[in-house]
Steps between C-alpha positions, in 0.01 A plus 500: 500500500803726505415826322142390430311620808327790323366264234402247768293760686349627174380148413375448857304826479357412158383159614362632830295750301374220272390300804328805652319577174395136469369499859298813418363334189393200707316730742312654207435158350360366826270802529385448141431129548413292198543711189192618316599729216812599314652719774490235774623233258797724411568554871499124565724438200751766604497380863567141395780602263664724761485213748684276254761773441556519877547122503760521223697763687470305827648200317787720379555642851515143632775420252694818580472481878610136495794591273593781737473271805725247325766768438451486124626755251223667299414833348182703491383661176589867464134585421163334552461461125834324440373153587185324616718333764581662832868410474756311294680209668872471430537145370882521492585633847236295684514129575240228459378520861438874462310441177285231661422717802414795274265277299331357808436851637281584201314171529438556873364849433269361230369228733428761768319718244285212376407418862406865557280503190324179600447602864435874476316574177121482507336231291260573219657825378633552149816667641568190712459268203733714289763526774491129585477380140785713365712426807447128436625554143801689639581216739472253213735717293744506793490121519569471128762778469685517833481158667688307226791748527512457876501121468771513233727721714423295813619189313824669393400642162598843369364822643222643281550787257253765392361842575456429873874437535815705474860389456817686592 
């Protein structure tokens, strides 16, 4: 994190604001109840989509905080628009154990988010169905995209390459 604290706090502020906005949207959605009309349907749609966005960023924070706890080298994007990912993991300076811990942090955050959605969101609302359905697709995508890389590295294979990684 050396030299990256300003960016860290900027991302923390951005994501805190997203969570606060999403909580406000849920309050409006709960007051509206089941949507009847275009305006309430749009509110439910936006609330569900914002909830999924919060889940994506929570997943990313899980990866980053686990990487940080493991003493991993990583870099934050210079701007919010530089990458959809919260950080880029250095796949040259880090070892396999650090990679595995970083991966598991994202998975743990996703599991906690799914539990929150199942336990806290009210049944029978369009926003709930959207949030839970798209989150389920995101979890499936994580299983297909991220888990095979973790298993490969765990078994001694090469560290992954791609836009979520940086090399020296």
